[in-house]
Backbone bond lengths (Angstrom), bond angles and torsions (degrees), N, CA, C in turn:
res aa  C-N    CA-C-N  psi(-1)  N-CA   C-N-CA  omega(-1)  CA-C   N-CA-C  phi
1 X - - - 1.479 - - 1.508 109.64 -
2 X 1.301 117.43 140.80 1.467 123.21 -176.74 1.516 111.07 -64.21
3 X 1.325 117.28 -41.28 1.478 120.66 -172.82 1.523 109.03 -94.22
4 X 1.346 116.45 107.94 1.450 120.77 -171.51 1.534 113.43 -90.39
5 X 1.353 116.41 -23.04 1.458 120.24 -175.53 1.533 111.77 -108.07
6 X 1.295 114.41 149.24 1.478 120.97 171.39 1.522 105.99 -111.13
7 X 1.331 116.68 112.29 1.451 122.26 176.45 1.527 107.57 -86.99
8 X 1.321 115.09 114.48 1.474 121.40 -172.07 1.536 109.65 -100.77
9 X 1.314 116.25 116.23 1.464 120.82 -174.66 1.513 112.81 -72.29
10 X 1.325 115.31 107.59 1.459 120.30 170.96 1.496 117.76 79.77
11 X 1.341 117.27 -16.55 1.482 120.22 -174.98 1.513 110.76 -128.50
12 X 1.310 116.07 153.12 1.463 122.02 174.96 1.505 109.27 -94.97
13 X 1.320 116.78 60.28 1.449 121.88 -178.28 1.520 109.75 -84.35
14 X 1.333 114.74 153.68 1.461 118.59 173.58 1.503 110.11 -75.97
15 X 1.296 114.92 165.77 1.483 122.22 172.19 1.510 108.22 -72.92
16 X 1.338 120.10 110.37 1.454 120.21 -177.87 1.514 114.08 -73.38
17 X 1.361 116.88 -12.78 1.448 120.53 -175.47 1.500 114.09 -101.33
18 X 1.350 116.88 -20.32 1.459 120.78 179.32 1.526 112.97 70.65
19 X 1.349 116.56 32.18 1.473 119.06 -177.05 1.522 112.76 -120.46
20 X 1.369 117.09 -4.64 1.457 119.54 -177.93 1.539 110.08 -105.37
21 X 1.339 115.42 151.17 1.464 120.83 179.89 1.517 111.55 -72.51
22 X 1.328 116.17 -34.99 1.458 120.97 -176.32 1.505 111.25 -154.27
23 X 1.325 116.11 155.17 1.471 123.11 174.39 1.501 110.33 -113.64
24 X 1.329 117.55 132.75 1.449 122.63 -176.56 1.532 108.59 -123.20
25 X 1.300 118.17 122.38 1.506 120.61 176.58 1.499 109.46 -74.90
26 X 1.329 116.10 132.72 1.472 121.33 179.07 1.523 110.84 -131.89
27 X 1.311 116.36 142.70 1.470 122.03 173.21 1.514 112.73 -129.62
28 X 1.324 117.97 -8.06 1.482 123.01 -178.54 1.505 110.51 -127.37
29 X 1.333 117.35 145.65 1.477 119.89 -179.40 1.527 112.93 -59.46
30 X 1.335 118.68 -33.78 1.459 119.62 -177.34 1.528 113.73 -70.50
31 X 1.322 116.77 -6.34 1.470 120.63 176.41 1.527 112.88 -85.61
32 X 1.308 116.10 -11.75 1.460 120.12 178.68 1.511 111.60 -83.21
33 X 1.341 115.01 141.80 1.491 121.02 173.38 1.547 107.48 -130.00
34 X 1.317 114.31 174.39 1.455 118.94 -173.97 1.532 113.91 -90.10
35 X 1.335 116.79 20.57 1.471 121.65 -177.75 1.526 111.00 -106.56
36 X 1.302 118.87 10.81 1.469 118.98 -175.97 1.522 112.34 -149.44
37 X 1.349 115.33 -172.82 1.444 122.77 173.18 1.525 107.47 -116.60
38 X 1.310 115.72 150.03 1.463 122.88 175.55 1.512 108.95 -95.98
39 X 1.336 117.16 134.16 1.470 120.24 174.84 1.524 108.99 -118.73
40 X 1.330 114.99 131.29 1.467 123.27 174.59 1.531 107.72 -109.72
41 X 1.324 115.81 130.34 1.473 120.98 -170.50 1.517 113.28 -96.71
42 X 1.319 114.29 176.18 1.455 122.23 178.65 1.513 112.47 -75.40
43 X 1.333 116.08 173.45 1.447 121.52 -179.15 1.506 112.83 154.14
44 X 1.326 114.62 -150.58 1.459 121.34 -176.14 1.536 111.91 -69.38
45 X 1.315 116.27 164.57 1.472 121.43 177.88 1.532 110.85 -60.39
46 X 1.328 115.23 144.44 1.447 119.54 169.94 1.512 109.53 -80.22
47 X 1.338 116.56 157.73 1.453 120.13 178.40 1.515 110.86 -65.30
48 X 1.334 119.46 129.98 1.470 120.81 177.42 1.536 113.51 -63.04
49 X 1.359 117.36 -15.28 1.459 119.75 175.32 1.521 111.67 -59.36
50 X 1.329 117.28 -27.96 1.446 122.03 -179.23 1.521 111.02 -64.44
51 X 1.339 116.73 -31.64 1.466 118.91 176.63 1.506 111.94 -115.17
52 X 1.319 115.47 27.24 1.457 124.81 169.73 1.528 113.74 59.45
53 X 1.340 116.42 45.96 1.437 122.22 171.89 1.504 108.83 -125.68
54 X 1.308 116.50 160.19 1.457 123.36 173.26 1.517 109.96 -84.07
55 X 1.333 116.47 155.24 1.445 120.90 177.46 1.557 108.43 -76.54
56 X 1.295 115.81 109.11 1.454 121.42 176.62 1.506 110.84 -121.11
57 X 1.331 116.02 -58.45 1.472 121.90 -178.67 1.531 112.84 -106.72
58 X 1.321 117.18 -14.23 1.468 121.17 -179.19 1.525 111.35 -72.16
59 X 1.323 115.13 153.68 1.459 120.75 174.70 1.532 107.82 -106.10
60 X 1.318 113.03 65.83 1.488 118.78 -171.61 1.512 109.05 -150.93
61 X 1.345 117.45 158.92 1.462 120.38 179.27 1.527 111.01 -73.93
62 X 1.314 115.67 162.87 1.470 121.27 -179.11 1.531 110.42 -70.26
63 X 1.335 117.91 -26.38 1.472 120.70 178.08 1.530 109.32 -111.37
64 X 1.312 118.04 152.95 1.455 120.87 -179.66 1.542 112.12 -56.12
65 X 1.336 115.41 137.21 1.440 121.22 178.37 1.529 110.72 -76.64
66 X 1.331 116.99 173.91 1.480 121.01 176.10 1.509 109.80 -59.77
67 X 1.336 116.63 -40.65 1.451 118.57 179.96 1.551 110.24 -68.54
68 X 1.319 117.22 -41.51 1.467 119.25 175.50 1.548 110.80 -53.39
69 X 1.316 116.40 -48.99 1.449 121.94 -176.82 1.521 111.57 -62.37
70 X 1.349 115.89 -45.32 1.456 119.61 177.37 1.521 112.26 -57.46
71 X 1.355 115.51 -46.83 1.458 119.04 -176.49 1.524 112.09 -73.39
72 X 1.298 118.13 -32.61 1.465 121.36 175.27 1.534 109.28 -61.37
73 X 1.320 116.92 -44.82 1.447 120.89 178.69 1.521 113.41 -63.30
74 X 1.340 116.50 -40.82 1.452 121.44 177.09 1.531 110.49 -65.27
75 X 1.336 115.23 -42.73 1.469 119.85 -179.54 1.540 109.65 -61.46
76 X 1.309 117.71 -47.43 1.464 121.44 -177.48 1.530 110.80 -61.94
77 X 1.316 116.46 -38.23 1.462 121.11 179.29 1.546 110.81 -67.23
78 X 1.335 114.64 -41.04 1.480 119.16 177.95 1.532 110.91 -62.06
79 X 1.334 116.19 -41.20 1.461 119.98 177.80 1.530 109.84 -64.73
80 X 1.330 117.25 -41.67 1.449 122.02 178.11 1.532 111.01 -60.40
81 X 1.331 116.36 -40.96 1.464 120.09 179.71 1.542 112.73 -76.48
82 X 1.316 116.13 -17.67 1.441 120.37 -179.45 1.500 114.93 81.32
83 X 1.342 117.12 19.60 1.464 121.00 -178.90 1.512 109.49 -92.34
84 X 1.346 117.56 151.53 1.453 120.28 179.23 1.538 111.62 -68.55
85 X 1.328 114.22 154.81 1.443 121.99 179.19 1.533 108.30 -124.84
86 X 1.343 116.72 138.78 1.435 121.45 173.02 1.549 108.19 -112.95
87 X 1.308 116.67 126.37 1.475 119.36 177.58 1.518 108.68 -113.58
88 X 1.332 115.86 126.18 1.469 123.08 178.65 1.517 108.80 -107.69
89 X 1.320 119.88 116.14 1.449 125.18 174.66 1.548 110.87 56.47
90 X 1.302 118.69 -106.03 1.471 120.99 174.80 1.534 111.12 -52.49
91 X 1.357 115.58 -41.88 1.465 120.27 179.79 1.513 111.44 -62.04
92 X 1.325 118.00 -37.46 1.450 122.82 178.04 1.522 108.98 -66.66
93 X 1.339 116.30 -39.44 1.471 121.11 -178.58 1.532 110.30 -69.25
94 X 1.335 117.49 -41.19 1.457 120.84 177.54 1.531 110.24 -64.22
95 X 1.324 116.41 -42.77 1.459 121.01 179.31 1.528 110.73 -61.37
96 X 1.343 116.37 -41.17 1.463 120.10 177.55 1.525 110.62 -60.49
97 X 1.305 116.30 -46.89 1.467 120.17 179.51 1.513 113.17 -61.23
98 X 1.364 115.48 -40.28 1.454 120.83 -179.12 1.554 113.07 -78.50
99 X 1.308 115.31 -9.64 1.454 121.12 176.72 1.502 112.39 -98.32
100 X 1.331 117.83 7.17 1.434 122.67 177.67 1.528 115.58 103.95
101 X 1.315 117.07 0.16 1.447 121.66 178.98 1.513 114.04 -94.24
102 X 1.324 115.61 -173.38 1.443 120.86 177.20 1.544 107.18 -133.28
103 X 1.309 114.89 -175.38 1.460 120.87 175.86 1.522 111.55 -121.70
104 X 1.311 114.83 152.69 1.458 119.06 160.47 1.525 105.02 -82.25
105 X 1.310 115.56 118.86 1.486 119.44 -172.70 1.538 112.34 -67.82
106 X 1.319 116.95 -21.81 1.464 119.72 177.53 1.525 109.12 -155.86
107 X 1.323 116.03 141.42 1.454 120.64 173.22 1.544 107.56 -118.77
108 X 1.315 114.41 135.61 1.470 119.68 -172.49 1.533 110.61 -60.38
109 X 1.314 115.85 126.91 1.473 121.66 177.97 1.504 115.10 84.22
110 X 1.346 117.38 -17.33 1.450 120.28 -176.94 1.518 111.74 65.20
111 X 1.294 115.54 169.32 1.470 121.59 174.68 1.511 107.70 -120.74
112 X 1.323 116.30 112.38 1.460 120.90 -176.09 1.523 109.31 -131.70
113 X 1.321 115.42 136.07 1.458 120.45 179.65 1.527 112.80 80.96
114 X 1.330 116.58 -167.38 1.462 121.86 -176.68 1.528 109.97 -76.09
115 X 1.325 114.88 143.00 1.468 120.42 170.64 1.518 108.17 -154.04
116 X 1.304 116.41 165.82 1.482 120.98 -174.88 1.522 111.56 -88.97
117 X 1.332 113.71 142.91 1.454 120.67 172.12 1.511 108.65 -123.06
118 X 1.308 114.82 155.58 1.468 121.98 175.82 1.503 107.42 -112.85
119 X 1.341 117.47 139.69 1.444 121.58 -175.61 1.523 113.12 -110.56
120 X 1.297 116.00 161.94 1.467 121.70 -176.91 1.530 111.61 -63.02
121 X 1.343 116.95 -24.78 1.453 121.26 -178.76 1.535 112.60 -98.30
122 X 1.342 115.08 21.60 1.479 120.12 169.91 1.496 116.15 82.80
123 X 1.294 119.26 18.29 1.457 120.76 -179.69 1.552 110.21 -102.36
124 X 1.314 114.65 155.05 1.480 121.74 171.33 1.523 107.13 -122.65
125 X 1.330 116.78 131.40 1.466 120.16 -179.03 1.504 110.44 -152.34
126 X 1.331 115.14 164.71 1.453 121.55 179.68 1.519 110.50 -88.12
127 X 1.324 116.42 142.94 1.484 121.79 168.89 1.512 107.69 -127.82
128 X 1.321 115.08 158.68 1.456 120.65 175.66 1.523 108.71 -104.23
129 X 1.330 118.63 135.36 1.457 119.51 -176.99 1.512 111.02 -149.40
130 X 1.313 115.50 161.12 1.441 123.24 176.29 1.524 107.17 -158.79
131 X 1.344 115.76 91.08 1.477 118.41 -176.47 1.518 109.62 -156.41
132 X 1.365 114.67 155.29 1.459 119.06 175.83 1.530 110.14 -122.99
133 X 1.351 116.06 7.34 1.466 120.84 176.19 1.519 108.77 -121.88
134 X 1.342 115.80 169.37 1.463 118.82 -178.98 1.540 110.46 -152.34
135 X 1.325 114.49 159.84 1.465 120.10 178.74 1.504 112.63 -72.45
136 X 1.320 116.26 135.53 1.455 122.33 170.13 1.523 106.88 -109.67
137 X 1.328 117.14 108.36 1.465 123.64 -169.39 1.519 113.59 -99.84
138 X 1.316 117.55 12.22 1.452 121.48 -172.80 1.528 111.81 -57.15
139 X 1.319 119.45 -36.20 1.456 122.25 -174.63 1.531 113.53 -106.24
140 X 1.318 116.73 14.69 1.466 121.44 -173.37 1.510 112.29 -113.33
141 X 1.311 117.14 135.90 1.454 122.03 171.36 1.509 107.03 -74.47
142 X 1.325 117.10 110.42 1.448 119.40 -171.06 1.522 112.14 -147.59
143 X 1.329 114.91 166.75 1.466 121.40 172.19 1.516 107.28 -126.92
144 X 1.306 116.67 116.70 1.457 122.60 -178.16 1.526 108.65 -81.64
145 X 1.347 115.85 120.44 1.455 120.99 -175.59 1.541 111.75 -105.30
146 X 1.323 117.73 -29.39 1.463 120.07 179.93 1.530 109.39 -154.45
147 X 1.310 115.33 150.35 1.470 120.32 -175.11 1.524 109.80 -146.37
148 X 1.308 117.21 163.18 1.453 123.81 179.46 1.517 109.79 -60.08
149 X 1.297 118.36 128.84 1.463 121.41 -175.53 1.513 111.26 -89.72
150 X 1.329 115.78 130.39 1.473 123.79 171.01 1.539 111.90 57.27
151 X 1.320 117.96 35.76 1.468 118.05 178.44 1.529 109.32 -148.73
152 X 1.313 115.48 128.14 1.458 122.67 173.33 1.528 107.79 -107.53
153 X 1.333 116.68 130.03 1.454 121.19 -171.99 1.521 111.53 -116.99
154 X 1.316 116.73 139.03 1.469 121.67 172.64 1.524 108.48 -75.99
155 X 1.344 115.53 128.69 1.462 120.34 -174.94 1.535 110.03 -130.00
156 X 1.312 115.96 147.15 1.466 123.01 -174.44 1.526 111.31 -122.08
157 X 1.348 116.66 131.80 1.457 121.35 164.34 1.511 106.48 -98.14
158 X 1.358 117.78 -166.80 1.463 119.54 177.67 1.539 111.36 -72.64
159 X 1.347 116.16 -15.62 1.473 117.70 -175.19 1.530 113.91 -128.20
160 X 1.332 117.24 -23.47 1.463 121.25 -170.32 1.510 112.66 -124.44
161 X 1.318 114.39 161.96 1.462 123.12 172.16 1.528 107.73 -126.48
162 X 1.307 118.32 133.03 1.450 122.18 -178.34 1.516 110.06 -145.56
163 X 1.332 117.12 173.87 1.444 122.89 176.98 1.527 107.58 -115.49
164 X 1.341 115.74 131.39 1.478 120.08 -174.35 1.522 110.36 -139.04
165 X 1.304 114.22 159.01 1.456 121.90 164.91 1.523 106.58 -96.55
166 X 1.297 119.14 120.43 1.469 121.91 -172.31 1.518 110.48 -69.70
167 X 1.350 117.42 124.38 1.454 120.69 172.61 1.520 110.15 -71.72
168 X 1.324 116.74 134.28 1.472 121.66 -174.48 1.524 112.83 -108.16
169 X 1.335 117.55 -38.31 1.469 121.28 177.53 1.514 107.33 -138.72
170 X 1.323 116.26 127.77 1.456 121.25 -173.45 1.522 109.42 -141.63
171 X 1.323 117.14 141.50 1.456 121.55 166.85 1.519 107.15 -96.05
172 X 1.325 116.24 120.89 1.469 122.29 174.18 1.549 105.88 -92.94
173 X 1.334 114.66 104.01 1.455 119.37 -166.27 1.523 114.32 -65.17
174 X 1.326 117.18 -41.60 1.447 121.23 -174.11 1.534 112.32 -62.56
175 X 1.336 116.36 -34.71 1.456 120.96 -175.27 1.528 113.43 -109.68
176 X 1.343 116.64 7.51 1.467 121.74 174.87 1.539 110.78 56.77
177 X 1.336 113.24 49.33 1.479 120.17 -175.15 1.499 111.78 -114.95
178 X 1.327 118.03 136.43 1.453 122.57 166.74 1.525 106.44 -99.73
179 X 1.308 117.28 108.87 1.442 123.31 -179.21 1.518 110.07 -96.58
180 X 1.332 117.27 119.26 1.454 124.13 -176.03 1.533 108.22 -118.26
181 X 1.320 116.59 113.54 1.475 117.91 -178.08 1.519 112.36 -72.57
182 X 1.302 117.92 -30.61 1.482 122.28 179.50 1.517 112.49 -77.19
183 X 1.333 115.37 -171.74 1.456 121.34 -176.43 1.529 110.39 -125.11
184 X 1.323 116.89 84.72 1.472 118.97 177.83 1.554 112.90 -61.27
185 X 1.332 117.17 -25.59 1.464 119.87 -178.93 1.509 112.07 -70.80
186 X 1.344 118.09 -13.83 1.435 122.52 175.93 1.522 112.43 -90.85
187 X 1.328 115.76 -5.24 1.460 122.72 -175.84 1.507 111.32 -109.98
188 X 1.319 117.52 168.46 1.461 122.54 176.75 1.514 108.80 -81.29
189 X 1.310 115.26 145.92 1.477 120.34 -179.77 1.525 112.89 -61.19
190 X 1.329 117.02 -21.58 1.450 120.76 179.44 1.501 112.49 -88.00
191 X 1.337 118.64 -6.60 1.474 120.67 176.55 1.510 109.75 -62.57
192 X 1.317 115.82 146.72 1.477 120.57 -175.41 1.515 112.40 -58.59
193 X 1.320 116.51 -40.84 1.478 119.94 -178.21 1.525 111.97 -64.40
194 X 1.311 117.69 -42.12 1.457 122.73 -178.99 1.547 109.11 -68.50
195 X 1.298 117.09 -41.93 1.469 119.77 179.06 1.531 110.94 -66.75
196 X 1.307 115.88 -35.82 1.472 120.23 178.17 1.526 111.07 -67.39
197 X 1.342 117.61 -43.10 1.476 120.63 175.80 1.505 111.09 -62.72
198 X 1.333 116.74 -40.77 1.459 120.69 179.37 1.533 110.26 -61.86
199 X 1.323 117.66 -39.93 1.448 121.06 177.46 1.539 111.57 -62.62
200 X 1.336 116.18 -41.57 1.458 119.62 176.45 1.504 111.32 -59.14
201 X 1.331 116.26 -44.08 1.470 120.15 -178.58 1.531 112.59 -64.97
202 X 1.301 115.83 -38.26 1.480 120.26 -175.42 1.527 112.55 -83.28
203 X 1.335 117.61 -18.60 1.456 118.56 -177.41 1.522 112.71 -109.20
204 X 1.331 118.16 -24.58 1.459 120.36 -175.75 1.524 112.17 -103.47
205 X 1.326 118.63 -14.83 1.474 121.31 -176.35 1.522 108.72 -124.60
206 X 1.309 114.58 64.77 1.467 120.12 -178.05 1.505 110.31 -115.44
């Protein structure tokens, strides 16, 4: 694989996919180089100001937090360098917002624990997740790779309520991002979902 390093935003996390030679913790844009991929991890809600909504259902401040700002700067530098980005949960949501999309600030009932996803290549597998927000891809150039199987969810923006099928794995084409709503780092590398995501990374981001 061309990209040997995993640049880990803010955390000293392991490589959840087992495909990189080394993991490097980064907090500043100048620490990124063009020999790796940037990964943004899960965590608290991003500020809705990033995607031009008011705070209604989100559990976040009205202005971007220090972590938001750090990760926005890393994301922009990765795009400038042309290196792939991996977004996990919060990271996927931030990447969506920075790629021109928005978020559903709340999904009814939340998604917690393992659940099934369906993939574009006809597979069904389990993923691990813990989130109450979801990607809104209406304004984003994207390729949907996996989605919530057999479940329609009530979702809220700051103004509207709608019913959606939650996107689980998406390529955000403009920013060269693989957005993963689940948490592969909570799963075993031999789990089908993790192996499938690894295959996407090694075949689609070369």
